[in-house]
C-alpha positions, 0 to 999 in steps of 0.5 A: 799113075806113078809119080816120083817127085809128088804125092797125090790124094784125094778125099771127096772132090778135093785132091791135094798135091804135094811137092814130094822132094823133102830131102831137096827141101822140095826144090823144083825140076821140070819134071816135078812141074810136069808130074804136077800138070799131069796130076791136075789133069787126072784130078779134073778128069776124076771130078776134082772140084778144088785142089790143095797145093802142099809141100812134104817135110819142113819146106813148102818149096826152096825153089829151083834146084841148082844141083839137079841135071837141069843146070850146067856145070856152073850151077845154072843153065846157059839160057835161063829164059828158055827153062822158064818159057818151056817149064815154069811158065806154062805151069804157072799159066795153067794154074791161073787158067784153072776152072776150079779153086786152089788153096795153098798150104804153106807148111814151111818156107817158100823161096824163089820160084817156090814163092811163085807156086805158093802165091799162085793159090786163090786162098793161101794158108800159111804156118806161123813159123813159115816165110817167104823169100825172094832169094834171086838177088842173092845169085844175081838173078830177078824174081820169075814164074810170076812172082813179080806180078803176084807180089806187086799186085798183092802187096804194092811196088814198095813191098815188091822192090823191097823183097826183091832187092834186099832178099830178106825173109818175109814171116807169116804175120807180115805176109798176111798184113802185106796181103799176100796170104789169107790166113796164118795158122799154128805150125802143123796145121796148115795142111788140115786147115787148107783142106778144110777150106778146099772141102767148103770151096768143092761144096759150093758153086764150082762154076761161079767159083771158077768165074770168079778166080778168073774175073778177079785176075782180070780186074787187076790188069783192066779198067772199070769198064772192061770189068763191067763187061766181063762181070755182065757175061760171067753173071749171064753164064752163071745165071743159066747154071743148074747150081744157080737154079738150085740155090734159088729154089733152095732159098725160096723153100728155106733150105740149104742148096745142094751144089753139084758144080753144074 
């Protein structure tokens, strides 16, 4: 399938999806999110076991494209909530529900809803000069597309309020210290580092890894009793997979397991 707003490449069981509007700093339009969603479905159908989200050019994503046809003459649509409900929120929900891991390569800055897309990854690799920016306050809006939940859960209430209310840049080292990203790498290395991590994940027990990402997300909003029950159910499921049997057999004969994601 030909895409207008993204680029897609695959190596082994890893598919890299890149926002490809560098002349617009990879600003988001509904069509871009639709293409990403379709490309994810196609990648999974082709056997992808890990995904990488990246951006072309010097930005990861500058947020919503205020100059696109989705916006009215004032620069904003009349009903922003409808835009979120029909476009942005379904995409974020889709990422959260995936059975395969996502590694984000923050090659450059992420602003506005671009922060939400960036932080949707399970493991986030950030270039040294990149930054996160909740710019909504600068145009009289609130963070959206899940940014409120992701930052408050990841960095805490105080940091989330500071980022949202002041609209100041958070650099890579600060984002790592705050618990929002996993690794900081030199400029120009974010994509290759993310792809290396994704390759390692893709070679692992995919079903267990998929259960982990949902289980940890569940743990953020539920009490210990609910989490214990989910852990039990997931362990029952994973314990019956071919990958678990392969790992145990490999352990007994002292060889490296060959996971197939089954």
